[in-house]
Each structure stands twice: as C-alpha cells, then as structure tokens.
N, C-alpha and C positions, 0 to 999 in steps of 0.2 A: 302331770302332777301340778298341784296348786301352789299357792304361796301363803306363808303364815305372817300375819301382822299382829304383833303383841298389842293387847289392849292398853290404852294409856293408864298409868298409875294415878291414884287420886292426887298425889302431890304434884304430878305433872299437869293434871287438869286444873288444879288451883292456880298454878303458875301461869298457865295459858289464859285463864279467865281474868287473872289480875292484870295482865297486859292488854286485854281486849280493848279497854277504853282508850289506851294510848294508841293502839293500832288504828282504831276507827276514827281517831281525831283527824288524821289526814287522809282517811279512806273516802270520806264524803267530800266530793269535789264540787266545783262550780256547776251550775245548771245549764250554762250556755252550750249549745251544740252547733257544730260547724254546719254551714249550708251544704247541700248535696253537691258532689262534684269534686273540685280540686283539693289541694293540700294547703290550707291556709296556714297551718303551723309551720310548714316548710317555707312558704313565702315570707312569713314574718321572721323566721330565723335568718333568712338570707339578708333581710334589711337591718337586722339588729347588729350593733357593734359587738365584737367578741371574737372568740376563736373561729377558725375557718369551719365551713360546713362540710362534713365528711360524706362521701359517697357510700351508701349502705344498701343492702339488698332489700327488695320489696317482698314482704312476707304476707301470707294469709293469716287467718285467725287461729289456725291449728287447733280446732276444738277437740275435746276429749270427754268421755264419760266413763266412769268406773263405778262399780258397786261398792257400797259401804254398809255398815250395820244399820244406818239410818235412812237408807234409800240409795240414790245415785248422785255422785258428785260430778257436776258438769263444769268444765273450765274452758277458757279461750284467752287469746292474747289481747292485751292493750298494746297497740303499736307505738313506735317511737314518735310518729308524727300525728297521732290522734290528738285532737284538742283536749284540753284538760278536763272538760266536762262531758266527754263522750259517754253516751248511755246506750244500754242494750236491752233487748227483750229476748226471752228464751221460750222456745216452743217445744212441746212434746207431742208426738203423734199428730201434728198439725194444729194443736190447740195451744194458745199462749198460756204459760204457767206463771208469768211474772205479772203481778197486779199493778205495778208501777215501773217506770224506767229504772234500770239498775245503774247506779252511779257509785257503787261501793266496789268490793272486790270483784274481779272478773272470773268468778266461780260461784256456784251455789250448790246446796244440797237439795235435791228434789225428793221429798219423803214419799211420793207416790210413784217414783220411777222404779222400773223393773229391768231385768236383763233383756227384755224384748222391746224396751222403749226406743224410740227414734227421736233425735233432737235436732234443733236448728237454732242458731244464734243470729239475730238481726241487729245491725247497728242503726240507731235512730239518726234520722237526717240524711241518710245515704240512699234511701229508696231501695231498689233491688241491686244496687251496685256493691253493697257490702252485706251480703246475706250468705252465710255458710251453706255448703251443701248439707243435706241431712246426714246425720252420723249416728251410729249405734253405740251400744255399751260394750266395753271390753269385758266380756263375761267373766274371764278368769282374773281380771285385774291387771292383765298385761297384754301386750301385742307381740306376736311372733312375726319376724321378717324372714321368710325362707331364703336360704342361700345355696349356692352350688359349690359344694366342697370339691376341690381339685383331687385328682387321683394321686396317690403316693408314688414314690420312685425309689431308685437305688443309686447310691453314690458311686463314683469311679472305683472305690475300694470295697464295694459290695455291701454297704450298710443300707438297710431299708429305712424309709422314713414315710411319715404321713403328714397331713396338713391340719392346722388348727387356726381358728379365727383369732386374730390379734387386734391391734389398734385400728380405729376407724376415725373418719372425719365426716363432716357434712357440708353441703352447699346446695344451692338451687341450680342444678345442672342444666335445666331446660327452660328456666325463666317463667315458670307458672306460679311462683310464690310459695311452692311447697319444697321442703328439703328432700334431697336424695342423700344416700349414704355411700361413702367411698371406703371400702373395707380392705385391709391388708390380710393376706394369708401367709403365715409363717410355717415353714417345715418343722417337724419335731426335732430336727438336728440343728436348729438355729443356734448360733454360738455368740458368746461375748467376744469382743476383739482380742481379749487376752488369751483366748483358747484356740488351739489349732483344730482342724477337722473340716472336711467337706460339708457343705450344706446344700439342701435342695434349693430350687429357684423360688423367689418371692413372687407372689401374684397380687395384683390390685384389681378389685372388682368394683363396679358401680351398680347399685340397686335403688329402685324406688322404695319408699317405705311400705309399699304393698308387696314387695318381693320380686318385682320384675327386674331381671338382670339386663343392664344396658350395655355393658362391655366388660372385657377382661384384658389386663395388661400382664404379660409375662416378662419380668425384668431380666430373665436370662441367666446364664451361668456366671457372668462376670460382675454380678451384684451379690455380695455375700449376705446371708440372712442373719439378723440379730438386731438388738435394740438400737444400735448406734449407726446402722448403715442406711436405712431407708426412712427418711423424714419427708412426708408428702404434705403439701399445702394445697388446700381447697378454698378458693376465694374468687370473687368476681374482681379481677384485676383491671379490666379494660372498660368497665362501666356499661356493658351491654345488657346487664340483667341476668347473665348466666355465669356460673362459676367455672373457672379453669382449674386444672390440677397440675401442679408443678412438682417435679421430683428428679432425683439423680438417676441417670440411665447409663448404659454402657453398650459395647459391642454385643449384639445378639438380643437386645431388648425388643420385644414385639409389642407394638402399640395396640390400642383397642380396635383398630381397623385392619389388623393383620399385617401391617407394614413393619419391616425390620429396621432398627436403628443401627448404624455402623456395619461392621463385618459380621454376617450371620454365622460364619464358621469359626470365629475366633474363640479360643478358650484360654484365658490368661491365668487360670488358677495354678498355684504351685503345688508341690507334693504335700504341703501342710493345709491345703484348702484355702489359703489366703489369696487375694487378688492384689498384687503389688506392682503390676505393670499393665500396660495397655491404656487406651484412651478412656477418659471419663467425660460424661456429658451432663448437661442440665436441659431438661425437656419440659415444655409446656404442652399439655394435652387439652383438646377440646372436651369440655366436661360432659357434653351430651353423647358424643360418639367415642371418646377415648383416643381419637386420632391425634398423632403428633402434629402440632401447629408450627413449632420452632424448636430447634435444638442448637445449643451453643456448647462450647467447651466449659467443663466445670472449672471454676477458679477458686483457689490456685491449683495447678496441677500438683500431683504428689512429689514430683521431682525425685530427689534421692530420699527414699523413705527414712533413712537413718537421721536426716536432718530434723525430723519431728520428735526425736527423743528416744527411739528404739529402731531396730532394723527388721521388725516382723509385723508392723502395722497396727500395734495396739494404740499408739498415739496419733499416727498419721491418718488413720482411717476412722476417726471420730467426727461425726457430722451433726450439725444442728440446723434448724430451719424455722422461719416464722414469717409473718406479714406485718407491715408497719405503714402508717400514714406519714411518710417522711416529709411530705410537703404540706401536711395538715388536711389535704382534701381527697387525694386519691391514693390507693394502696400500692405499695411496692412489696416485692417478695425478697426475703433474706435467706441466703444459704451460707453456711459456715463450715470451716474445717479446723479442728484442733482446739484444745483448751487446756491440756495438761502442760504443754510447753508453748510452742508457737501457736498463735491464735489468729484466725483470718475470717473475715466476713465480707461477702459480696452482696450488694443491693441491686435489684433489677426492676425496671418498669416494663410493662407489657401493653402494647397499643392495639392488641387484637390480631397482630400478625408477627411482631418481632419482640424478642427480649432485648432490652438495651441496658447496659450496665450504668447504674447511677453513681456508685462509688465503691471503693474497695478498701477495707481496713486490714492491715497486716502488722502484727506486733514486731516483725522484723524491721519495719519502717518507723513505727510509732515509738519503739523503745523497749528494751528488755524488761522494764518494770511491768509491761502489759502481758508478759508471758505467764502462763499457768494460773490465770485468774478466772477462767471459765468454769461453768457448772456442767452437769449432765443434762442441762435444760437451759432455756432462756426465757425471758419475759419481755413484753413490749408495753409501753405506756408513755404518756406525756408527763415525764417526771419533772421537767423544769417549767411547766406552765406556759410554754410559748405556742401552744396549739399544734405542735408537731411531735411525732413520737420519737422516743429514744429506745435503744436496745440495751436492756439490762443483761449483760453477759457475765453472769456470776458476780464476782466481786468488783468488777468494773462496769462502767456504763458508757456506751458509745452514743454520741449526739446524732441528731437527725441528718447531719452532713457527713457522717462517717469519721469524724474526729473524736478523740477521747473527751468525754465530759468530765469524768473523774475516775480515780482508781483507789480503792480502799486498801489494796495489798493484802486482803484477808485470805486469798488463795482459793483453791478449788473446793467445790461442795456438791452434794447430791440433790438438794431440794431448796426451792425458794418460792416465796409467796409475795406478789406485788399487788398492792391495793391501798385504798384509803383505810388503813388499819386503825388510825387514831383520828377520830372525827374532830377533835379539838386542836389538831395541828394542821397547818396548811399543807396541801399537796398530798403526795403518796408516800407510803412507807414500804420497806422491803424487809421481810424476815427470811434469813437464810441460815443453813447449817454449814459447818466447815470441816474439812478433812485433815488439813495440815495444821497441827498445833504450833509448829514453829512459825508458820506464816501468820496465823491468827492471834498469836500471843496467848495460846491456851484458852481461846474462846470457842466453844462448841457450836454456839448459835448467837446471832446478832440481829437486833432490829436497828435499821438505819433509815435515815432520811433519804428517800430515793432520788431526790434532786441534787443533793450535795454530797452524799456518802457519809455524813456525820453519823457515828454510831450512837444510838440513843441508849441502848443497854446491851450487855453481853451476858451469856451463860457460860460460866467456867467449865472447862473440860480438860481431859488429859489424853484423849484419843480421838480417832476419826468418828464423827457423829453422822450416821447414815440416814437418820430420819428426823424430820421436823415439820411442823405445820403451824398455821396461824388462822384464826377465825374467832368470831364472837360466840363463845359457848357458855359464858357465865354472866348473867345479867347483874350480878353484884358489882361488877367492875366495868366502867365505861370503856368502850372500844374493844378491839380484838385482843384475845389472849393468844399467846404463842407457847409452844411446847416442843421439847426435843428429848431424845433418848440419851441424855448426857451421862447416865450411870455406866452403861456398858456398850452403848452404841448400836445394839442389835435391833433388827427391824421390828420385832414383836415385843420389845420391852415396854412395860407399863411403869417403869421408874425413870425419873428424869427431873426436869424442871418445867413447871407451868407458871408463867408470869403474866401479869397484867400489862397493858400497853405502856404504862409508866415505869415498868421494870420491877414492880412489887412481886416478890415470890409468893404465889398463891399456895403452892403445894408441890410435893415430890411424887405424887401419883398423877399419871398423865393419861389422856386418851390415846387410842391408836394414832399413829402419826403418818398415815399414808394418804388418804383422800378424805374430802369433806363434801357435804351436799346440803342444799336447802330442801328439806323434805316435808316437815310438818307445817303447822299454821303460823308459827311465830318467826321473827326474823333471825333468831339464833340458828347457827349452822349445826348440822348433825354430822356424825362420823360415818364414813363409808370405808369399810375394810373387809377383811376375810379371815377365816380360820384356816390354818395351813399346817400340815404335818409333813415335813420334808422327807421323812423316812417312809411315809405311806402314800401320800397323795401326789398326783401329778399337777394338781391345781387346787386353788383354794375355794372355799365355800363363802360367798359374799354375805355381808350383813350391813344393816344400818343401825346405828346406836345413838342414843341421846346421852349427853354428859350430865350426870347427876352431880351438880356442883356442891351440894350439901354433903353427900356421902363420899365425894371424890372418886367416883367410878363411873364407867360407861354402862348403860343398860340397853340391851338390844331391843329395838322396836319393830324391826322388819327383817325377815330372812327369806329371800327369794329362793325357792327350791328349783332343782333341775338345772342349775347354772353353775358356771365356773368363773372365777376371776382370771386375770391375765398376768403374765410377766412374773411368774414365780412369787418370790417374797414381796415384790412390789404390790401385789394384790390389786391392781388397777382394773377399772371397768374397760370394756371395749370403747365406750364413750360416755361422757357425762356432759349434759347441756340442757338448756331450757328449750326443749323440743316441742312440747305440747302444752296446751292449757295456759294457766296464768304464769306468773314469774317463777314459780318453783321448778326445780330441776328434775329431769328424768335421768335414769341410769340405764344404759344398754349393756347387756351381758351376753355371753355366748352360752347356748344350751350345751349340756354335757355330751350330746351326740354330734355336735358341730353341724347340725342341720339347719339352725336358725339363729338369728339375733333376737333376743328377747328384751323388749322395752317395758320398763316398769315406770309408772307414774304414781304420785301420791294419791291416797284416798282420804287425806285429812282436810277438813274445812279450814278456811282462813278468812280473816277480816281485813287483811292487808292488801291494798291495791297498788300495784307497781306496773310500769310498762315492761314488756318482755325484755329480759336481760340480753337477748340476742340483738337488740337495737342499741345497747350500750357499747360503743366502739371497743373499749378495752376488754370487756367480757367476750365480745365476738372474736377479737384477735386471739384471746387466750384459748378459746375453743379451737381455733385454727392450729395453734402450735401445741395443743394438748398432747398429740401423739408423738411429740419430739422426745426421743431418748427416754429419760426417766420421767414419765408423765406426771404432770402436776394439775391440781384442780383449778378451774377458772375463777377469777375475782373480777368484779366490776370496778369501774373507775370512781364510784361513789361509795360511801359507807353504808353497808347493809348489815344492820345489827340492832340490838336492843337500844331503845332511845333514839333511833334514827329520825332525821327530819325528811320531809318529802324531797327526793332528788329532783333536780331540774330536768326538763325535757332534753333529750339529746339534740345536739346541733348536727343533723344529718339530712341527706336528701336521698330520694329513691331514683333509680334509673327510669327513663321514660319507657312506657310500654312499647 
C-alpha cells in the first residue's frame, strides 16, 4: 500500500510564502569554502574560548530522494563541522544538474527527476573525499527495513503470545558514518508494573538500514516486558567511533555472541509474573557484534522491595536511562531506579573495556524532599550554562556532579519538554505536566526556567494531567507554545489550555499532545499522533497534522498507510530523528504485519538551511533517551521556530578514523 499526503491548503501556501523571505535571509551563507582535507571548523573551535568541545559521532551525508508532484526532492546533511560557506553540486544519472554551487538549503526539487533517476551529491573543495555514493529514489516515498520477527511462545500458565516491534534507537555501530538501528521486540503480553502476569522474553536486535541483521540479544526470563523495565542506550561512549549498547540484564540473558550472563538456569519469576529477587546487572555490549564487554551489578539493588513504596514491584521496578556529557567533553551513561518515592541515579563512564561508576544519587541520602519528584521519563541538557550537562529528573534537577541543583517540589508527571522554548530568555526552559495536585498546588502544567526551577507560568487543574507538549506551532506568538489536557486529563482530549511562552492564554482548543515533528518547509513544528479506538484496535493509525492557528484546530497533512503506532494510547513512533537528508525529521513506524520498519521522510521543499540536528548535542542525547519509558520527542539546544536566528555551529569534535 502507498501513502497519502494531503495537498497544502491555499492558506497554508500563503503562510509559507510569507515566511520564505525570512527563511532565505540566513539561508544564503558566506562563499568561502574550506580547503580539501582536514576539519578547520573543529580546529578553530578547539582554539576559541567557550564551553568544552564535545566528542560526537562522525556522520555521512545521508542523502535521500523522494518523488513529489513537482519532480524529485533530493536532500542531504550539512554536518556540524562543515564550514559556514560549504557548497554542493548535485548530479543526476552522471550529469550535473546544479548550474551554480548550492549554498542555500541542503535539498532541492529536481523537476526532471523520475522514479528511475540516480543521484549523487558532491561537496565542493573536498575532491573525491566527500562525494556520496550514488543513490536512487524511494519510489513509494518511504523505505522498508526488513526485520526478523521472533517466534511466539507460551507462558508457564499456558497463555500464548506473539511479538511486536516496539521502541528503537540508532547509532553508528561499525564506525562507517552510517547509522544502524537497535530494535526492541516486546511480547504481546508485556505488562505495566502495576499489573500482574507472566510476560514473554524481551529481544533486542541490531539491523543495518538495509535490513541486514547484525545480532540478537535475548534478555531472558528474569527481565519482565513492559514500558518501564528495559531502557537501552545506544551511544559512542569511549570515543572509538563505534556506538555501544548499554542496558539492564539478569540471570539468563544471552548476548549477541550467544554467551549467557549469570546463571543460565535461574528463573526468579514469582507466581504473579514479577521478578522481585535474584541478581540484577548492567551490561555494555559491543555495538557491532552484540557481545557483552563488561557487566556490573545494577545499582542500587532492590533490597527489600517494600522499601520502594509497595511490596509487589510497581514502584521499585521503575527504571530510566540516558546519556550526558557530565564533564562537558565525553559522554557518560545514566541508569536510574525509582521516581514515585525513593529516587536513585547512577552515572558510569566506559573506557572501552570497563564501566566505572562516576557518581551515585540517592534521595535516601540527599533528603526526603527529593522523593517522588521523578517523571516517567527524563531529559538531559546544560541547563546552568557551565558547559556540562545536568539531568532533569522530573520536578528536580541533578547537577553534573550528582548533587541536587534544585527541587521545585511539583511532584511526579508523565511528560516533559526541555529546550530553548523562549528565544528572548537566556538558557533553556522546561514544560512539564503534573499528576499530584497536592504537590503542584493545583497546577496541571508548568513552564519553568530549567536552570533555576523558577516557575514562569502555570496551568490550573484539579486532577492528574496525563498529556502535554511544547513547540512553536503559532507564528503570531514569539517562542514555543505549550498545551496540556487540563479539562479532563485524558490522552485524546482536544480541550485544555494552549498558552504562549509568556503565559498568555491563546485558546482552550488544543492540538494532540503526544508527539511533534519538523516535517514541512517552515520552522514551525507539526503534530505527530494517531487515531485509536481502544474497543476495536490493537494499535493506532499514525498521522501528521498542521496546527491551523486561525481556526484553532489541527489539519491532517500526511497519513502513512500500512503502519501502526506503538505503546497503546501513547501513540509513539518506533523512532523519530533527523536520519536522512536535511535538518527535518524522519519517522520510523512498524508495518502492520511486523515484517519491516517503515521509514518516512518529507517530500516538502524548504528554503531553510540548518546543520543536521544529530550534531546538536542536546538533540542527539534526546534521541538516545527517546525510548525511555513514556517516550518524548527530541528538542535541540537552540531555538528552532518562527523568527529564529541562525544558530551557532556546535562545539564538537569527531573521532579519528
């Protein structure tokens, strides 16, 4: 089956055209081109005063071509260390189709392109050292990555189950500059921590984007399946140019090389399907082979499970994970346990052979006021401007050294968005929704200064608010808007509060509050969600919508057929990130028959030129922790929205080849 893309409405076309002059104002860059060879931008960054230079992955141009009504849209990456004036030529079927060096957006519409065209992008000044391989057109407007679905099974109590594609992450596992995908398979009987019942084993696969399976890890019977148990981090932690995979393991986990971790015969499940005893481990896998490189004890141990707030594992078996540049230069991995009551976080460094604990945060030691402040997710960013990352752990923030930076006391929540939401205010802001009205003082959502915890504005509420989002969707108001389902708290409500970044109430009709995506040609963000009938469907039908700020309603612009969303009412994609082409984001969804991952990229032209978002450190870290518990969309560390200014080049370095 194909995909349907709604034609732009006249009002939308006029709005895009009206902003075109603004976008092109900083799209045309300086004409100087770097000499062939080294990385002058990197060397210059190392010499300039300012924040530390961060170790980042070396990426290729990730070119892509898709059909449009006007020909073929061709796109490629502008990299983080490209000189400002980097220019390109594009070839079709061996003939150059650009009559002058391209210094505008890193994409173009080729009106003479066809489904059979073959393209190549060449970077000027680099000779043959930066010339993409030839690439064809995604004939259907999407790309399928074949996957190997595990066989189903039967629980000890006789219930049959099957397997479904769930969350994924990406990393350059083999060091060739191209991403590979690390995919989690959940059994159909995966359970929330609050529910009893046996689950099937969880599997983790690695695939190239062409569908070659690199390895499979079987987490075994002692890792329960569900949104809160397996948070896996894919990142180059030791700076060798290849990403590692770090995750929680247990007795009976089989790594990608077929080796068993712990006791291969142990089964610690109780009669309710919970795993409340037995050892717990943290394992780093070689990204290319899936082989375990080092395994340490998971900290903290569960101890007496009742000490976490209940005696059946609902609170003690809630895990979170992320990656952060705690020293400002090299990444560390973070693994957490607990957020309803006791909250703990352990930070580790990896040197290529061993995991070494950097610090450990425990609310039992820090103080009772730090209990119960965590969310069903976390966020990472340099919130205090010191060049090192902090961990935004729900309503509190932990400094780069593992000590509390501040605590708002607003309590637990389901969703949070960290970014430069107000371009006129220094630093980062965080929008979050809240569950406990007694803790938040009847605020269902708050925008706060991410560095100090100061509440900029709040949204009144009387009950648990389960959904909220923040992004620039209305050009009439400067900065990012925020919205939450403050009327009834339900996931699919279109009633609530929509506020400008200064707190002005814009309206009580709101967009979907699950995910967002940069999809079309302007810097406003679109809505990514799903339609879902809990009484009928096992999964939702995804869509992308544009917020009509004049009518106060969202209008669907793209409906990918033949796919499902993930995680029930959460309606999340398998993955969302800037994977191909220019700065705009791709969405990865599962096909309805579970045979493939389907990657969709935009077919909309743009005049906006930005470096790949994957070389913005905060955005890249957000992609790494996107799979953690209640998935949240990634935000960069700079303001990306209407009226934006050209963001500075990132202070990053690539690993040596």
